[in-house]
C-alpha positions in Angstrom: 0.7 -22.8 -0.2 -1.0 -20.2 2.7 -1.9 -16.5 3.0 -2.3 -14.4 6.2 -2.8 -10.5 6.9 0.3 -9.2 7.2 1.5 -9.1 11.3 2.4 -5.8 12.8 6.3 -6.1 12.7 6.5 -7.2 9.1 8.0 -4.1 7.8 11.0 -5.9 6.5 9.3 -8.1 4.6 6.3 -5.7 2.9 9.5 -3.8 1.5 11.2 -6.6 0.5 8.8 -8.0 -1.5 6.9 -4.6 -2.6 11.0 -3.8 -4.2 10.9 -7.2 -5.9 8.0 -6.5 -7.5 8.8 -3.0 -8.9 12.3 -5.0 -9.9 10.4 -8.0 -11.9 7.2 -6.0 -13.4 8.0 -2.0 -12.9 5.0 -1.4 -15.7 2.0 -2.8 -13.4 2.5 -0.5 -10.8 1.9 3.1 -10.2 5.0 3.2 -8.0 8.6 2.9 -9.3 11.5 0.8 -7.4 13.4 3.7 -7.7 10.8 5.0 -5.9 9.7 2.5 -3.2 14.1 2.8 -2.7 14.3 5.6 -1.7 11.4 5.5 1.1 13.6 4.7 4.6 12.5 1.6 6.2 10.2 3.1 8.8 7.4 3.8 6.4 7.3 -0.1 6.0 7.4 -0.5 9.6 4.6 1.9 10.1 2.6 0.5 7.0 3.1 -3.0 7.9 1.6 -1.9 11.9 -1.8 0.1 9.9 -2.3 -2.9 7.5 -2.5 -5.4 10.2 -5.2 -4.2 12.8 -7.4 -1.6 9.8 -11.1 -2.1 9.2 -10.1 -0.2 5.9 -6.7 -1.3 5.1 -5.3 -4.7 4.4 -1.9 -6.2 3.2 -2.2 -9.7 2.7 1.1 -12.3 2.5 1.4 -15.7 0.4 3.7 -18.5 1.6 5.5 -21.9 0.8 7.0 -23.4 3.1 6.5 -21.0 4.9 8.7 -18.2 2.8 7.0 -14.9 2.0 6.5 -15.6 -1.7 3.7 -12.8 -2.9 1.1 -9.6 -1.7 -1.7 -7.8 -2.3 -3.2 -5.1 -0.9 -7.0 -4.5 -0.3 -8.8 -1.5 0.6 -11.7 0.5 1.1 -11.2 3.6 -0.7 -12.1 7.0 2.0 -14.4 9.0 0.0 -18.7 9.3 -0.3 -19.0 6.8 -2.3 -16.7 4.4 -1.3 -15.2 1.8 -2.9 -13.1 -1.4 -2.1 -9.7 -2.6 -4.7 -7.2 -4.3 -4.5 -4.2 -3.6 -5.8 -0.4 -4.2 -6.0 -1.0 -7.5 -6.8 2.4 -9.8 -6.8 3.8 -13.5 -6.4 7.1 -14.6 -7.1 7.8 -16.3 -10.6 8.8 -19.2 -9.0 5.6 -20.1 -7.7 3.1 -18.1 -10.6 2.2 -21.7 -11.8 1.0 -22.7 -8.1 -2.1 -20.1 -8.4 -0.6 -17.7 -5.7 -1.8 -14.7 -7.1 -5.8 -16.0 -7.0 -5.6 -17.8 -3.5 -4.9 -13.8 -2.7 -7.2 -11.9 -4.8 -9.7 -14.8 -3.1 -8.9 -14.3 -0.1 -8.2 -10.2 0.2 -11.7 -9.7 -1.8 -13.3 -11.5 1.0 -11.9 -9.7 4.0 -13.5 -6.7 1.6 -16.9 -8.8 1.6 -16.3 -8.9 5.0 -16.3 -5.0 5.8 -19.3 -4.4 3.8 -18.5 -4.6 0.1 -21.1 -5.8 -2.4 -17.8 -5.2 -5.6 -13.9 -5.0 -5.7 -11.9 -2.6 -7.8 -8.8 -3.1 -9.7 -7.1 -1.1 -11.5 -5.0 -3.1 -14.0 -1.8 -1.0 -16.7 -3.6 -1.7 -20.1 0.3 -3.2 -20.9 -0.3 -5.8 -18.4 -2.0 -8.1 -21.1 -1.1 -11.0 -18.7 -2.8 -9.1 -15.8 -6.0 -8.3 -17.3 -6.5 -12.0 -18.5 -5.8 -13.2 -14.7 -8.5 -10.8 -13.4 -10.3 -12.0 -16.0 -10.1 -15.0 -14.8 -10.9 -15.0 -11.6 -14.6 -13.0 -12.7 -13.5 -9.4 -13.1 -14.4 -7.3 -16.0 -13.7 -3.8 -17.7 -16.1 -1.2 -16.4 -15.0 1.0 -19.0 -13.5 4.0 -17.2 -9.9 4.7 -17.7 -6.8 6.3 -16.9 -3.4 8.1 -16.6 -1.3 5.3 -14.6 0.1 7.5 -11.2 3.5 7.2 -12.2 3.6 5.8 -15.7 1.7 9.3 -17.3 2.2 8.2 -20.4 0.9 5.0 -19.4 -3.0 4.4 -19.0 -4.7 2.0 -16.9 -8.1 0.3 -16.9 -10.5 -0.4 -14.0 -11.7 -3.9 -13.5 -14.4 -4.9 -10.9 -15.9 -8.4 -9.1 -19.3 -7.9 -7.8 -19.1 -11.0 -5.0 -22.1 -12.5 -3.7 -23.2 -11.1 -0.5 -23.5 -14.1 1.8 -27.4 -14.4 1.8 -27.5 -15.4 -1.8 -24.0 -18.0 -1.3 
């Protein structure tokens, strides 16, 4: 298994993985499959191009035997006290046992640390108990912050944080 940052011309791969994630685990994400299917393909092309080169946004893709099978977004908020986040993590069920999710989150977290982040955050749907256990195994812990999910306002998500070791202390 390998992870690489998305390339500018991979909009169709991004769309394929995003819609697959929403089909398989609709409860876990801040948007719906219906919303994603209504988006013009050019949006995914533009997103891939931006995430391939931005210093504040990146998408990382997981590959097994050369085929894309997972993704995670990494970003730094555009706010006065900018926080770093991983989001939209998804790995195809057929390869989850290979620990690709862990690889994706670790690569994304290291990229964020390279951008200066001392902490990496993740919003996790309260209904997604497996997701919570997964992030806890990677060193994330709950902050106590909670909010309604953007696309499922009847559902709640909790904010988790992972403290990154700086290179000076590693």
